[in-house]
N, C-alpha and C positions, 0 to 999 in steps of 0.2 A: 819656631821655638826649638831649643836644643837642651838635652840633658848631658851632663858630663860627670861620670862617677869616677872620681880620681882616687886611685889606690896609692896610699903613701906608706912607706916602710918606717913607720913610727907609731907605736902604740903605748909607749911607756913615759916618755918625757912630756909631762903635762904642760910645761911652758911652751914647748914647740907646737903641741896640738892646739892650744888656745890661740896662739898667734896665727896658725894656719886657718882656723875657723874665722878669726877676725878679718884677715886679709881677703877672704872669699867674699865678704860683704853680703849684700842682700840676695845674691844669687844662691847662697848656701841654704838648702832646704832640709838637709839631714847630715848627721855625722855619726859614724859607728866606729868605736874604739875597741880594739882587742889586744890586751896586754900579752897574752900567751903567743898569739901569732905575731905580735909586735907590728901591728898594722892598723891604719885608720882609713876609713872609706868616707870621702866627702862627696855628697850628692849636690851638684850645682845644676840649676835649671834657669835658663834665661834666653831671651831672644838674642842678646849680644853676649854670648858666652865666652868668647875668646879672651877678653881682657882679664876677667877674674880667674880663668884657668891659668893664664900666664903668671898672675900675681902669686897664686898658690904654688905653682911650679918653681918660680924663682926663689921664694922663701924656703921651700923644702930642699932645694939643691944647696942653698947656703947653710942650711941647718943640720943636714943629715949626712953622715959618712957611712955609706953602704958597706965599706970594707970592715967596719966594726960592728955591723948589724948582726944581731942574733934574734931568731924568731922561728916559730914552727912553720909558717907559711912560706912556700917557695917564692923567691923574689930575685930580681936582677938589677933593680934600680931604686934609688931613694924615692923618686917618683916612679912607681913601678908600672902602672897602667893608666893611660889617659884616653878614654873612649869618647868620641863625639857621636851623639845619638839624636836623630830627628825625633821630635816629640809633638804630638797633637793631642790636646786635652780630650779625654774620653775614648781614645782609640788605642788598640793594641795591634792593629794591622800593620804589616810591613810597609815601609815608606821609601821614597826615592832617597838613596844614599848620596847622591851627587853633592848637595850642599854640605853634608857632613864630611865628605872626602876633601872638599876645598878647605874646610876648617882644619882638618887633620894635616893637610899638606902645608898650610900657612903656619900652623903651630910648629911643625917639624923644622921648617925653615928658620923661624924665629929662635927656637931652642938651640939650634946648631950655631947660629950667628951670634946670639946674645949671651948664651950660657956655655957654649962649647959642649952641649949635651948630646951624647950619642942616642939616636932614636931608631927604633925599628917599627915600620908601618905594618898594620894588619887590617884586614877587612875582607872584601870579596876576593882579593888576590890570594891572601894567606890568612888562615884563622889564627887566633891568639895561641892555641896549643901548638900549632905548627911553628910559629915564631919562637915560642919558648923552647921547642925541640932544637931549633937552629942555634939558639943562644947556649944551650947545654953542650953543643958539639964543639970540642976544642979545635977540630980541624978547620972550622969556619973562621976562627981568629977574628971575631967581631971586636971592633974598636970600642973601648969603654971609657967613660969619664972617670978620672982617678978616684973621686969620692962619691959621685952620684950614679956610677954604673951606666945602665942602659934603660931607657924609657920606651915601653911599647905604646905606640900611639895609634888608635884605631878609629874607624868609621863603621858603625854597626847598628843593628836594630836593637830595640828594647830587650833587655834580659832581666832575670831576677836572681839575685844571690841569696841562697837559702841554706841554712844549716839544721841538721837533725841530730839530736843526741840519743844514744841508745844504751846508756848505762855504763857501768864500770868495765874496763877492758884495757888491752895493751895496743889497740889500733888494728889488730889483725881482723877482727870481726867487721870493723868499720870499712877497712880496705876491701874485704870480700863483698860486702853489700854494695859499696860504691861501684865495684866492677859489675855487679849484677844489674844495677839500675842504669848504668851508663848507656846512652843511646844518642841518636841524632839530635834530639831536642833537650838532652840533659847531659851535662858534663859533671863528673863527680870524683871526689877524692876522699880517702879515709884517713882520719887523724886520731891520735891519742892526746887529749888535753888534760894533763894532770890526773891521769888515771881514768879519764872518762872518754868513751869512744864517740867520735863525731863524724857524721857523713856530711861533707860540704859540697853543695851543688851550685852550679850555674844553669838555670833553666833558660835556654837560648831560643826557644820557639814558643812564645806565649800564646799563640793561636791554637797550638795543639796540646800544650801541657802547662800546668800551674802547680802551686805548692800542694794543693789537695791531692793531685795525682801522684806527686812524688812521695808525700806522706803515706799514701796507701801502698805504694810499691815497697817502701822501706819497711812498713808494718808487716809485710809478708815474711820478713826475715827476722825481725826483732821488735821488741816493745819500744816505741818512741817515748822517751821520758820528758823531752823538752824540744822545742823548735825555736828558731831564731831567724827573723827576717833581717837581712843586711841591706840597709838603704830603705828605699820606698817602693811601693807597689803601684802600678798604674790603676786608675779607677776602673777601667774596663775589665781588668782581671779580678779586681776585688768584687765587682758586681756579679761575676760569673761563678764565684766561690760559694759553695753551700754554706748558708749562715750558721748552721749547727757546727761547722768546722772552725769557725773564725778564731775562737779562743785558743784551741789547741794548735792552731797554725801560726800564732803570734801575729795575727793580721787584724787590722781595724781600719775604719774610715780615716782616722787621724794619721794613719801611716801611708795614705795615698799621696801621690805627687800632686794631684789636683787640690786636695785639702791644704797642703802646705803652701801652694801658690795662692790660695784664697786669703791667706793671712796677710795683714799689713806688715810693714817693716818692723815695727815695735813688737808685734805678736810673734813674728817669725824669729826675731832675735831672742826673745824670752824662751821660746820653744827650744832653740838650739842650746841655750845656756842650761836649761833644765835637763836635756838629754846628756850634755857633757857632764854635769854634776853627778848623774846617776852612774855614768860609765867610768869616771876617773876618780 
């Protein structure tokens, strides 16, 4: 089984977001919409993940013009990031990436041939931050799709996207804290969202670090006023978290990948609709 957490550069156009959720079908286990970042994150989980990922990508490329895109989050493509992740229920241990790498390479071949989409691979060869650095370098002169830009396509282990809010500010304090907590297992950036400071994290080694540890690190520098899980958490990490922290960490059993997979097609569809209504 595989997870694919597709990052789409659209968080405002409700019609497009609804169509993307619909075309993902029953593989869609979660959706997170952020109007300020102008970004949506679709979490797909399936044994046959490639076809729904292609469907979402095709629609996004047809619907989004990255040259007109405005949003707080750094981005390079209409379909900004497409990571293929091996997933085993109940496990957070690192897994063989070879099958995910095959999916990545098959997707890149299809995207180039069918959509004319420029793709940059990442994984064990290059990390996503390294690829983004290359894309920022004008000397590299990376070819881009006229309206869809560049899509970063990866094969990686499970990670957790997690945001912490630390009160009013102009982004400077968030940037400072993000730099202090940045480590091998945590990637972090600081933002100002409508006058509120946000420390945005990717926890990339779940065996050594989770949202509880990140919360405690940020709390050394500021009072955390709110937290936000982006996407879903694997059950193994949920079970490792101190139960007294769950509410303040924005974590619950219903936000685990395994719980969403346990729902039948109708229940999952209703869950996604409920999430969308709250966010848009």
